C-alpha positions in Angstrom: -14.5 -12.5 23.4 -16.2 -10.8 20.4 -14.1 -7.6 20.9 -10.9 -9.6 21.0 -11.7 -11.4 17.8 -12.5 -8.0 16.2 -9.2 -6.6 17.3 -7.3 -9.7 16.1 -9.0 -9.4 12.7 -8.1 -5.7 12.4 -4.5 -6.4 13.3 -4.2 -9.3 10.9 -5.8 -7.4 8.1 -3.5 -4.4 8.8 -0.5 -6.6 8.6 -1.7 -8.2 5.3 -2.3 -4.8 3.8 1.1 -3.6 4.8 2.6 -6.7 3.3 0.7 -6.1 0.0 1.8 -2.5 -0.1 5.4 -3.4 0.5 5.3 -6.1 -2.2 3.7 -3.6 -4.7 6.4 -1.0 -3.8 9.2 -3.5 -4.3 7.7 -4.6 -7.6 7.4 -0.9 -8.7 11.0 -0.2 -7.9 12.2 -3.4 -9.7 10.2 -2.6 -12.8 11.5 1.0 -12.8 15.1 -0.2 -12.5 14.8 -2.9 -15.2 13.1 -0.5 -17.7 9.7 -2.2 -17.9 8.0 1.2 -17.7 9.8 2.5 -20.8 7.8 0.1 -23.0 4.5 0.1 -21.1 3.4 3.6 -20.1 -0.1 2.4 -19.2 1.3 -0.1 -16.6 3.6 2.6 -15.2 0.7 5.0 -14.9 -1.6 2.6 -13.1 1.0 1.2 -10.7 2.3 4.6 -9.8 -1.2 5.9 -9.3 -2.2 2.9 -7.1 0.9 3.3 -4.9 0.4 7.1 -4.6 -3.3 6.7 -3.8 -2.6 4.0 -1.1 0.2 6.2 0.4 -2.1 9.2 0.5 -4.9 7.2 2.1 -2.5 5.9 4.7 -1.1 9.4 5.6 -4.7 10.8 5.7 -5.7 8.0 8.0 -2.7 8.6 10.3 -3.3 12.3 10.3 -6.9 11.9 11.4 -6.3 9.1 13.9 -3.0 9.9 15.5 -2.9 13.0 17.7 0.3 14.5 19.1 
């Protein structure tokens, strides 16, 4: 019972993190297209760095955990 709750918590948190990443990526694309980043370089730097860091962490995790 305890293991199934742990697995459920991991799956739910993974889905929520994926949803947050997709929302941040969509926001980044919309801000880029509307020209928000031309007036706010600091926001552009922080949002781009956050997305790249999260993407790198995801690829690093997959590379370590998934074997072919």
